[in-house]
N, C-alpha and C positions, 0 to 999 in steps of 0.2 A: 559573521559576528553576532553573537546573541544580543538580543535587545531586551530592555526592561519595560517596554511598552506594555500596557494592560489590555489594549484592544488592537485588532488588526488595522483599523483606521489610523490609530495613533502611530502604529508601527510604520505604515505606509507613508504617513505625513512626515516622518523623521528621516526619509531617505532623499538622496539627491534626485532631481527631477527625472533624469533618464532611467534610473533604476525604479523609482516610483511608478512610472509609466509602464515599464516592462512587467513588474510584479503584479501591477493592478490588472494588466491584461491576462496574465496567467490565472489570477484570482477569479476574474469574470468567467473564464472558460471552466474552471473548476466548479464554481458555484452553479453555473448553468447545467452542469451534468451531475451534480451531487445528489445522492439519494436522500430522502427526507429524514432518515434515522442518523445522519451525520450532523455535526455542528462545527461551526468555525470558531476558533479561539486562538489565543497565544499560548504555545506549549514549548518548553525548552528554548525560549527566546526566539521562535520562529512562528510564522502564521501557519496554523495547523487545521486539518480537517480530520475530525476524530469521531469515533463511536463513543458517546458520552456514557457515564456510568449508569444512567437510567436504562440504557439499552444493553450495555455489556458491563455488568457489575465487577467483573474480575480486574478491569482496568488494564494497563500495560503490563506485559509479562516481566519487565525489569523494575517497574515501579507502579504497583497496583493502585496508588493513590492518584495516578495520572490517567487520563482517558486513553483508549486504544487509538493511535494515530494511523491514518490510511495514507494521507499524503500531506504535503506542506510546501511552503516557498519561503526563501530567505535570501537576504543579500549578504555576501561574504566579502572579505578583504579584496580578493582578486577577481571575483566573478559572482554570478547568482545561482541559485540552486532550486530545482524542483525535486522534492523528496517523493519517491514513488514506492512506498513500502507494499502496496497492493501488487506491484509488478516485480519488484527486486528484493522482496524480503526473504528469499530463499525457498520458502514453501516447505511443507512437510515437516519431518523431524529435524532437518538440518538448517532451517532458517528462522526468519521472523514473521512467518505467516504470509509470504508472498504466493503468487499463483503462477507455476511454471508454464501453464498453457497460455495464460495472459502474457507472460514474458515473451514466449515464442511469437504470439500475434504482434505484441508491441514492437519488437525488434524488426519484424518483417514489414509492418506498416510504416515504421519510421524510415527504414531503408528505401522504401518506394518513394518517399518525398525527396530523396537525394541529399537530405541534410545529414551531417555527421552527428552521431550520438556520442556525447562526451559523458561517460560514466565514471563515477569514483565512489569509493567505499571500501570496506575491509572484507575479507573472508570470501570474496567471490559473490557476496550477496549485497554488495553496495547499492544503495537505493538512490544515490545522488546523480541527477541529471544536471550537469553543469552547463552554464551558457554565459556569454559575455554581452550579448544583445538579443533583443526579442526575435529578430529574423533567424537566429540560430535554432529556434524551437519549432517543432512540428506541433502546433497548438491543437490542431484537430485530433491528433493521435493521443495527445495527453487527455483531451476532453472525452474521447472514446474510451480510453483506459479507466477513467474515473466512473463513466457511465456503466461500464461492464463490471463494476465492483460495488454492487449494493452492500449496505451494511451487513446484511445477513450472510452474504458470501464471504466478506472479509472476516467476520466472526467465525465462520466454519473453517477458513484457512488458518486462522489463529489457533482455534481448538486443535486442528490437526497437528500443528507444530507442537502445542503443549502436550498432546497425548504422545506424540513421537519422542518427546524429551522426558516422558514420565512425570510431567509436572501436574497431572490431573489425577486425583485420587481414583484408584481402580482402573486407570487408563489402560494398563497392560491387559487386564481381564476383558475389558470392553473390546479392545483391539483383537485379542485372541478369539473371542466369540464371533466377531465379524469375519475373521478368516476362515473359521470352522464352518459358518453358515454359507460362505461363498463357495467353499470346496464341496459342501453337501449339495448346494444348488447345481453346481457344474456337474456332479455325478448323476443327479436326477435328470438333467437335460440330455446327458450322453446315454442314459438308459432309455429315455423316451424316444431318442433318435434311432436307437437300434430296432425298436418295435415296428 
């Protein structure tokens, strides 16, 4: 359920005690691992951790007036959610700027905890880690995923997605030049190996 709260503190204070305790614990883990170029705010009615416009002027790809969200937390009607766009944003040309390598690590690390990972979202790139109680979460894995996503990396993943979708002016030319340079470098290495 979206909230009209203006601050995260106001949002958390509005929740029933059990949910307030659970989301506050997730918030503490996120804040403890968050890169300094992120900010905490309320965005789309949820507590969000974003790359602000002062760092990423483009804003969110669907609404440039809003900052680029990396993760967040919220209380819904039937459960609570940790949004992990850094992990489950799809990555590259087909998603919302997530990191496929981080996703592979995240799922493996979560599986090692013995806890079930409850995911939801559309298009195979759903970013919603759903939970009913705090014990359902692998908090250390969430914290490490946040730590492994400095703002610069999240922006690079976002840019990769935008380039893949042709949303950046001259993106196809830039991508083509990189492919040509890589092929030339490979040929150079092969020639050197023959000598």
